[in-house]
C-alpha positions as CSV (number, residue, x, y, z in Angstrom):
1,M,133.1,-16.2,155.8
2,T,134.9,-16.0,152.4
3,K,133.4,-13.7,149.9
4,P,132.4,-15.4,146.7
5,T,134.5,-14.7,143.7
6,R,132.5,-12.7,141.1
7,T,133.0,-14.3,137.7
8,H,131.3,-11.7,135.5
9,P,131.6,-8.0,136.4
10,Y,128.4,-6.1,135.9
11,P,128.5,-3.3,133.4
12,L,128.0,-0.4,135.7
13,V,126.8,3.0,134.6
14,I,126.9,6.1,136.8
15,I,124.3,8.8,135.9
16,S,125.1,12.2,137.3
17,G,124.9,15.8,136.4
18,L,123.2,19.1,137.3
19,S,119.9,19.2,139.1
20,G,117.2,19.6,136.6
21,A,119.3,18.4,133.7
22,G,117.3,15.2,133.2
23,K,118.9,12.5,135.4
24,S,115.5,11.0,136.4
25,Q,114.5,10.7,132.7
26,A,117.9,9.1,131.9
27,L,117.3,6.5,134.6
28,K,113.9,5.7,133.3
29,I,115.4,5.3,129.8
30,L,117.9,2.8,131.2
31,E,115.1,0.9,132.9
32,D,113.6,0.5,129.4
33,F,117.0,-1.0,128.4
34,D,116.7,-3.6,131.2
35,Y,119.1,-1.9,133.7
36,L,118.6,-2.2,137.4
37,C,118.5,1.5,138.4
38,V,119.2,2.8,141.9
39,D,118.8,6.6,142.4
40,N,120.2,8.9,145.0
41,L,122.4,6.3,146.7
42,P,124.6,7.9,149.3
43,T,128.1,7.8,147.8
44,A,129.5,6.3,151.0
45,L,127.3,3.3,150.5
46,V,128.6,2.5,147.1
47,P,131.1,-0.1,148.4
48,R,128.2,-1.8,150.3
49,F,126.1,-1.8,147.1
50,L,129.0,-3.5,145.3
51,D,129.1,-6.1,148.0
52,L,125.4,-6.8,147.4
53,L,126.0,-7.2,143.7
54,E,128.9,-9.6,144.2
55,Y,127.0,-11.8,146.7
56,T,123.9,-12.0,144.6
57,A,125.6,-12.6,141.3
58,S,125.0,-16.3,141.3
59,S,121.4,-16.0,142.5
60,L,120.4,-13.3,140.0
61,P,121.8,-14.5,136.6
62,H,119.3,-12.4,134.8
63,L,120.8,-9.2,136.2
64,Q,123.1,-8.0,133.5
65,R,123.2,-4.2,133.8
66,V,123.2,-1.8,136.7
67,A,122.9,2.0,136.8
68,L,123.5,4.3,139.8
69,G,122.1,7.8,140.1
70,L,124.7,9.8,142.1
71,D,124.5,13.5,142.5
72,I,124.7,16.5,144.9
73,R,121.5,15.5,146.7
74,A,123.5,13.1,148.8
75,K,125.5,14.6,151.7
76,S,129.3,14.4,151.3
77,F,128.8,13.4,147.6
78,L,131.9,15.1,146.3
79,E,134.0,14.3,149.3
80,D,133.2,10.5,149.1
81,L,133.1,10.3,145.3
82,P,136.9,9.7,144.6
83,Q,137.0,6.8,147.0
84,A,133.8,5.3,145.6
85,L,135.2,5.5,142.0
86,E,138.5,3.9,143.1
87,E,136.5,1.1,144.8
88,I,134.5,0.4,141.7
89,K,137.7,0.3,139.6
90,A,139.6,-1.9,142.1
91,R,136.8,-4.5,142.1
92,G,137.0,-4.8,138.4
93,F,133.5,-3.4,137.5
94,A,133.3,-2.1,134.0
95,C,132.1,1.4,134.8
96,R,131.1,4.3,132.6
97,I,130.1,7.8,133.7
98,L,127.3,9.7,132.0
99,F,127.0,13.4,132.9
100,L,123.9,15.4,132.1
101,D,124.3,19.2,131.7
102,A,122.0,22.1,130.6
103,S,122.2,25.8,130.3
104,E,121.4,28.2,133.1
105,E,118.4,29.6,131.2
106,V,116.9,26.1,130.7
107,L,117.6,25.0,134.3
108,L,115.9,28.2,135.6
109,R,112.9,27.5,133.4
110,R,112.6,23.8,134.4
111,F,112.7,24.6,138.1
112,S,110.2,27.4,137.7
113,E,107.8,25.1,135.7
114,T,108.1,22.1,138.0
115,R,108.3,24.2,141.2
116,H,110.9,21.7,142.5
117,R,113.3,22.9,145.2
118,H,116.9,22.9,144.2
119,P,119.1,20.7,146.5
120,L,121.1,23.8,147.4
121,G,117.8,25.5,148.3
122,S,119.3,27.8,150.9
123,K,120.5,30.0,148.1
124,A,118.7,32.0,145.4
125,L,117.9,29.7,142.5
126,L,120.4,31.2,140.1
127,D,123.1,31.2,142.7
128,A,122.3,27.6,143.6
129,I,122.6,26.5,139.9
130,R,125.9,28.3,139.5
131,T,127.3,26.9,142.8
132,E,126.3,23.4,141.8
133,K,127.8,23.8,138.3
134,T,131.2,24.9,139.9
135,R,131.2,22.1,142.4
136,M,130.3,19.4,139.8
137,M,132.9,20.5,137.3
138,I,135.5,18.0,138.7
139,F,133.0,15.1,138.2
140,R,132.0,16.4,134.8
141,D,135.7,16.3,133.7
142,R,135.8,12.6,134.7
143,A,132.7,11.6,132.7
144,D,133.0,9.3,129.7
145,K,130.2,11.3,128.0
146,V,128.5,14.6,128.6
147,I,125.1,15.2,127.2
148,D,123.7,18.7,127.1
149,T,119.9,18.3,127.4
150,S,119.0,22.0,126.9
151,R,117.5,21.4,123.4
152,L,116.9,17.6,123.4
153,T,113.5,16.0,123.2
154,L,113.0,12.8,125.3
155,A,113.4,10.7,122.1
156,E,116.7,12.5,121.3
157,L,117.9,11.9,124.8
158,K,117.0,8.2,124.5
159,E,118.8,7.9,121.2
160,S,121.9,9.6,122.6
161,I,122.0,7.4,125.6
162,S,121.5,4.2,123.6
163,G,124.3,5.2,121.3
164,F,126.6,5.9,124.2
165,L,125.9,2.5,125.8
166,G,125.5,0.6,122.5
167,V,122.1,-0.8,123.5
168,V,119.2,-1.0,121.0
169,H,115.8,-2.5,121.4
170,E,114.3,-3.1,118.0
171,R,111.0,-4.2,119.5
172,E,110.8,-2.3,122.7
173,M,107.1,-1.3,122.3
174,N,104.8,-3.2,124.7
175,L,101.3,-3.4,123.2
176,A,98.1,-4.2,124.9
177,V,94.9,-5.0,122.9
178,V,91.7,-4.7,124.9
179,S,88.2,-5.5,123.7
180,F,85.2,-3.7,125.4
181,G,81.5,-2.9,125.2
182,Y,80.4,0.7,124.6
183,K,77.4,0.0,126.8
184,Y,79.9,-0.4,129.8
185,G,82.0,2.7,128.9
186,L,85.4,3.3,127.3
187,P,88.5,1.7,128.8
188,I,90.2,4.5,130.7
189,D,93.7,3.4,129.8
190,A,93.2,3.1,126.0
191,D,95.5,5.3,123.9
192,I,93.7,4.6,120.6
193,V,90.1,3.2,120.2
194,W,88.3,1.7,117.2
195,D,84.6,1.0,116.8
196,V,83.6,-2.2,115.1
197,R,79.9,-1.8,115.5
198,F,79.7,-1.5,111.7
199,L,80.0,-5.3,111.4
200,P,77.1,-7.7,111.5
201,N,76.2,-8.6,115.1
202,P,76.4,-12.3,116.1
203,Y,74.2,-11.4,119.1
204,Y,71.1,-11.7,116.9
205,I,71.9,-15.3,115.8
206,A,70.5,-17.7,118.3
207,S,73.3,-20.3,118.1
208,L,76.0,-17.6,118.5
209,K,74.5,-15.4,121.1
210,P,75.7,-17.4,124.2
211,L,79.2,-17.7,122.8
212,S,82.1,-15.2,122.9
213,G,84.4,-14.0,120.1
214,L,87.1,-16.3,121.4
215,Q,85.1,-19.4,120.3
216,A,85.5,-20.7,116.8
217,P,81.9,-20.3,115.5
218,V,81.7,-16.6,116.4
219,A,85.3,-15.9,115.3
220,K,84.5,-17.6,111.9
221,Y,81.3,-15.5,111.5
222,V,83.0,-12.2,112.4
223,L,86.4,-12.7,110.7
224,G,84.8,-14.2,107.6
225,N,83.1,-11.0,106.8
226,R,84.7,-9.1,103.9
227,K,84.4,-5.8,105.8
228,A,86.2,-7.3,108.8
229,K,89.0,-8.6,106.6
230,T,89.5,-5.1,105.1
231,F,89.3,-3.4,108.4
232,I,92.0,-5.6,110.0
233,S,94.3,-5.4,107.0
234,K,94.2,-1.6,106.9
235,L,94.4,-1.3,110.7
236,V,97.4,-3.6,111.1
237,G,99.1,-1.9,108.1
238,A,98.6,1.5,109.7
239,L,100.0,0.3,113.1
240,R,103.1,-1.2,111.5
241,G,103.8,2.2,110.0
242,L,103.1,4.1,113.2
243,L,104.7,1.9,115.9
244,P,108.3,2.7,114.8
245,S,107.5,6.4,115.2
246,Y,106.0,5.9,118.6
247,I,109.2,4.0,119.6
248,Q,111.4,6.7,118.2
249,E,109.5,9.3,120.3
250,G,110.2,7.3,123.5
251,K,106.8,5.7,124.0
252,S,107.2,2.2,125.4
253,Y,103.6,1.2,126.0
254,L,100.5,1.5,123.8
255,T,97.0,0.3,124.6
256,L,94.7,-0.3,121.7
257,G,90.9,-0.5,122.3
258,I,88.5,-2.4,120.1
259,G,84.8,-1.8,120.9
260,C,81.4,-3.1,120.0
261,T,78.0,-2.8,121.7
262,G,78.3,-5.4,124.4
263,G,82.0,-6.3,124.2
264,R,81.3,-10.0,123.8
265,H,81.4,-10.9,120.1
266,R,82.7,-8.6,117.4
267,S,85.3,-6.7,119.4
268,V,86.6,-9.8,121.1
269,A,87.1,-11.6,117.8
270,I,88.8,-8.6,116.1
271,A,91.0,-7.9,119.1
272,H,92.1,-11.5,119.4
273,E,93.0,-11.6,115.7
274,M,94.9,-8.3,115.8
275,A,96.9,-9.5,118.8
276,R,97.8,-12.7,116.9
277,I,99.0,-10.8,113.8
278,L,101.0,-8.3,115.9
279,R,102.7,-11.1,117.8
280,G,103.6,-12.7,114.5
281,A,105.2,-9.4,113.5
282,G,107.5,-9.6,116.6
283,Y,105.8,-7.3,119.1
284,A,105.1,-8.1,122.7
285,V,101.3,-8.1,123.0
286,R,99.1,-8.5,126.0
287,E,95.4,-9.3,125.3
288,F,92.4,-8.4,127.5
289,H,88.7,-8.9,127.0
290,R,87.1,-6.7,129.6
291,D,83.4,-7.4,129.0
292,A,83.5,-10.8,127.3
293,D,82.0,-12.6,130.3
294,K,79.1,-10.1,130.8
295,V,75.7,-11.1,129.6
């Protein structure tokens, strides 16, 4: 069987570095940048993984970026690494290596805080860290970029990685707007909650009571109120100011809760209108009405 010719080499990023320096966080960041991330792949299997990419290139046209987490956890990592890198180069993959480093003091603290076992666990922790640092030096010297994470926040790490790779998501915040009724409890996944029970309640109007806030008569009644208009205007204005800061701090998902008494009329109409406005501003918004069908 003749191997298909790959027409577009995938941009391939190798993430490596010292244990505890932040490789897992780096891979999560790359996932946010739409990379396919594979962690702890045995180095000897890299050629087989490249085979898989080449054979699936035509059937997965959406796959544009790939990241591999390679480090000392894999047996024979350093012994197999030179051959793996040569294989990547020989096949024409555009490969870049990112190495994450950190000071001994910081690594000691991180392992103590997380109580994770060092991959070289047969040694005392400090000895294991120093041994790994020595062994990994040859790989560190081959890296296209070394990032010292000792004093970096998650947001700063994300900014450094995005700068290295030249990837920027201007609208990477995924928003969810959920309406709910206080009588049924708060939504457990809501990050921010607003109470709209200060608005007149359509429940007490016979013609509106059986309807929900998604239906035009109720929406017109709720959104036509001057207080509702002021509330939405100020809330959306505040969110537009806050969302870039959330994104800068590395938060990719935010759930906004809008509540009224039963979660059928006021909260539904307000949540639906907010979702519409935020979509118009360019954000990806999912919309849920948890209690709208309850009577």
